[in-house]
C-alpha positions, 0 to 999 in steps of 0.5 A, spaced: 572 609 122 571 616 123 563 617 121 561 624 122 553 626 122 551 632 118 544 631 118 539 625 120 540 623 112 547 624 111 554 622 114 561 623 112 567 619 113 574 618 111 576 612 107 572 606 109 575 599 108 571 593 106 571 590 113 567 596 115 561 595 111 558 590 117 559 596 122 556 601 117 550 597 116 549 595 124 550 603 125 543 604 121 546 606 114 542 604 108 546 607 102 553 609 101 556 614 096 564 614 094 567 620 092 574 618 092 577 616 085 580 610 085 588 610 085 589 616 089 593 612 094 597 606 094 593 603 100 587 605 098 581 599 096 578 600 090 571 602 089 569 595 086 572 592 093 567 596 097 561 595 092 562 588 093 562 588 100 556 593 100 552 589 096 553 583 100 551 586 106 544 589 102 546 596 102 546 600 096 552 604 093 553 610 088 560 612 085 561 619 084 568 620 084 571 627 085 578 630 084 580 633 090 579 641 090 575 640 083 568 640 085 564 642 080 557 645 080 555 639 076 558 634 081 554 638 087 547 637 083 549 629 082 550 628 089 544 632 091 540 627 086 544 621 089 541 623 096 534 624 093 534 617 090 538 613 095 535 610 101 537 614 107 541 615 112 547 615 107 554 615 108 558 619 103 566 618 104 572 620 100 580 621 103 578 625 109 571 626 108 572 634 106 570 633 099 563 629 101 562 635 106 563 640 100 558 636 095 553 636 101 554 643 102 553 645 095 547 641 093 543 643 099 545 651 098 539 652 094 534 650 099 538 651 106 540 658 109 548 658 108 549 659 116 545 652 117 550 649 112 556 652 115 553 650 122 552 643 120 559 642 117 562 646 122 559 641 128 562 635 124 569 638 124 569 640 116 570 648 114 567 650 108 570 657 108 573 655 101 566 654 098 562 660 102 561 664 096 558 658 092 554 656 098 551 663 098 550 663 091 545 657 091 551 652 090 553 655 083 560 658 082 559 665 081 560 668 074 559 675 075 561 679 081 560 687 082 565 687 088 566 694 092 572 695 096 572 700 102 577 703 107 573 701 113 567 696 112 562 696 118 557 690 119 551 693 123 548 699 123 545 699 130 548 703 136 555 701 136 555 701 128 553 708 127 557 711 133 563 708 131 562 710 123 561 717 126 567 717 131 571 715 125 569 720 120 570 725 126 577 723 126 579 721 119 574 725 114 577 722 108 576 715 110 572 711 105 567 707 110 561 703 108 556 700 113 552 694 111 545 693 114 538 691 111 534 694 116 530 700 114 528 702 121 533 704 127 530 703 134 532 706 141 531 699 144 533 702 151 526 706 151 522 700 150 522 698 158 519 705 159 514 704 153 512 697 157 511 702 163 507 707 160 512 712 160 514 713 152 510 712 146 513 706 142 514 711 135 518 715 139 524 710 139 524 709 132 527 713 126 529 711 119 535 708 118 537 713 112 536 719 117 542 716 121 547 714 117 553 719 117 554 724 112 559 721 107 558 714 109 556 709 104 550 705 106 549 698 103 542 695 105 543 688 105 544 682 110 551 679 111 552 671 109 559 670 111 566 672 112 572 671 108 577 674 113 583 671 110 581 675 103 579 681 107 572 680 104 565 680 107 560 676 103 553 679 102 546 675 101 546 674 093 553 673 093 556 680 092 563 681 095 565 687 099 572 688 100 575 692 106 582 694 109 579 694 116 573 691 118 568 693 124 563 687 126 557 690 131 551 686 128 548 686 135 544 679 138 539 674 135 533 674 139 532 666 139 524 666 140 523 659 137 528 656 143 522 656 147 516 651 145 510 655 143 512 662 144 512 665 137 505 662 136 502 666 142 506 672 143 502 678 143 496 675 145 493 670 151 497 675 156 504 673 153 508 679 151 515 682 151 519 689 152 524 686 147 520 687 141 518 694 139 511 692 137 510 688 143 512 693 148 505 697 148 502 690 149 506 690 156 503 696 158 496 694 156 496 688 160 499 691 166 493 696 166 488 691 165 490 686 170 486 687 176 488 680 179 491 674 178 498 671 177 504 675 173 510 672 171 516 675 169 522 671 166 529 671 165 533 666 161 540 664 161 546 669 160 548 673 156 542 677 154 542 685 152 541 689 158 541 684 164 536 688 168 531 689 163 527 683 165 526 685 172 525 692 170 519 690 167 517 687 174 518 693 178 514 698 173 508 693 173 508 692 180 509 700 181 503 701 177 499 695 181 501 698 187 499 705 185 492 703 183 491 699 189 490 692 186 497 689 188 494 685 194 490 681 189 496 680 184 501 674 185 508 677 182 513 671 180 520 672 177 522 666 174 530 667 173 534 662 170 540 664 174 542 664 181 542 671 183 537 677 182 543 682 179 550 680 178 553 686 181 552 685 189 552 692 191 546 694 187 542 688 190 540 691 197 536 696 194 533 691 189 531 687 194 527 692 198 523 693 192 522 686 191 519 686 198 515 692 196 511 689 191 511 682 194 514 678 189 517 671 189 524 670 186 524 663 183 532 662 181 534 656 176 527 657 173 528 657 165 522 658 161 522 652 156 515 652 153 508 656 153 501 654 152 498 660 150 491 658 150 491 654 156 495 660 160 501 655 162 508 656 162 513 650 163 520 651 166 526 647 167 528 647 174 536 646 175 538 648 182 545 646 184 546 639 186 539 637 185 536 633 179 533 637 174 525 637 173 520 641 170 514 645 173 508 648 170 505 654 172 499 658 170 499 665 169 494 671 167 500 675 164 507 673 162 513 678 160 518 674 157 525 675 156 527 671 150 534 666 150 539 670 146 545 668 142 550 671 137 547 671 130 547 665 125 552 668 120 557 670 126 557 663 130 559 659 124 564 664 122 572 664 122 571 670 127 567 667 132 570 663 139 568 656 141 561 659 144 560 663 137 562 670 139 567 675 136 573 673 139 577 680 141 582 682 146 577 685 152 582 691 152 583 694 145 577 690 142 581 688 136 580 681 134 585 676 137 587 672 130 585 678 125 589 684 126 585 688 121 578 687 125 575 690 131 568 688 134 564 692 139 557 691 142 553 685 144 556 680 139 563 680 142 566 676 147 569 681 152 566 679 159 562 686 160 554 687 160 551 688 154 548 695 154 547 701 150 551 705 155 557 699 154 557 701 146 557 708 147 564 707 151 566 702 146 565 706 140 570 711 141 575 706 143 574 702 137 575 709 133 581 711 136 585 704 136 583 703 128 585 710 126 591 709 130 592 703 126 592 706 120 597 711 122 602 705 124 601 706 131 599 701 136 592 701 141 592 708 144 586 707 149 583 701 152 576 698 155 575 697 162 568 693 161 564 699 163 556 698 162 550 701 165 543 699 167 538 704 169 534 699 174 527 702 174 525 700 180 518 705 180 516 710 176 520 716 178 526 713 181 532 709 178 537 705 181 543 707 176 548 701 176 554 703 173 560 697 173 566 694 169 570 688 169 569 684 175 563 688 178 568 694 179 563 700 180 564 705 175 560 711 177 559 717 172 557 722 178 560 723 185 556 720 190 554 726 193 550 728 187 548 721 185 549 715 189 548 709 184 546 704 189 540 707 192 534 709 188 534 716 186 530 721 182 536 724 178 537 717 175 530 717 173 531 724 170 537 722 166 533 715 163 527 719 161 529 726 159 537 726 158 539 720 155 534 719 149 537 726 146 544 724 148 543 717 144 540 721 138 544 727 137 551 726 141 552 718 141 550 717 134 553 723 131 560 722 134 559 727 139 563 723 145 559 726 151 560 722 158 566 718 155 573 718 157 576 712 155 582 710 159 589 710 156 593 704 154 598 703 160 605 701 157 609 696 162 616 698 163 
């Protein structure tokens, strides 16, 4: 037997034999559903044989035969009714298990999110791509479709999506482009660190989405439910289908707040905050101003996360305020890092360590936040030091800045576009999908080994636009991505360590060293962060004006 568990209530398997029944019962199953009609194969046991053995063993059994490839809406409803009626857990079987998995998927579609269904079946080894439109349609076969089709469809209207749309329009004004995104507001997320440090006002980091969509680009205000890359289609919530000739995927990351037990319930109160949310960054500054003594925790989850320096930026700006107001001596700063280094590019670490010492912060490596008790003001960490058994420690706090665990969005993780880890699978130089050559990806959701920052997206957008436009003209890739990313580390109010680097940690400074030495804290870098970069973002990057961007040409080996 090859039993695959889909949920606590249902497992599926290929054809079983009467001799398997005792083992099925011993495994804890209380009921069986047969989805295979008798007579499909000469060596196939009849349902009557399986039924007799099941009843002898005291198991309930139901016969819902389905012809391969012909699962009707009524079949799915009948399967759901059987699941509701039979005692669980239930084992359903057919020739390979696919029909049973399909029936379960469709029967649950009205009550489960499509991504959860696809994730459960994918984990069990079954691909539900063939019925994804029906899953998105609540388990029913779509009867009407108001399909639309475009030359280029862009999924996600964040920094990457709007920038690449503008850059494409600049290169090919006649392209019929659509951006899919359900959000009403577009945020300048790099500014939230400075909101949490009392430098920016939160409202200055937000603009209406409609004001930013490039002229001539269609905005489809909807969420994506699934992809059908073999059919060049994107399936939206509500089962609308959008076709494309070329696709750009850039929806950003999912902040998985629920992965930390108790965190959601206490965010924004009990001294628990995060600069990773627009509404919480002002609370960070409020807590920093109010704290006069006690313990302040700053957490960093396992990589990857967007803006890997943001967790310690919050710590430095907070420490700087406490230093300037004379209360630092009464505050115990603890940096709780799930990783094993302060920063991934060693050239910048010495300057950062000087500020760790200035603020008398304690570095706790291999400490991953797993639970929060807001009312008790305690945080629990799983400590996983190398060559040491894992343990859990609970730490009291007066203030805690949390950086949440981060993953690719659910609809990406379960899609055919994803690699085994759930990220969009691209060539790290051309940013073209490794399997589907009419798909590109940029920003935080793709699997190139670069830092996930807005500066990276600023570099990636013209690369994708150039290579996609070249593809339309029948040419190969013209430019390539070197992994550039930038992390302005706000070590104190008025000074920044401007980390700029690419693949493998190679330093990629934008300015000559005599003007701006990125490995040292400088006031010029602060001016860039506070004064220059916001207008560059709003007025240049999002409008297709590719300032401070010089993509490398593709090198052709002889």
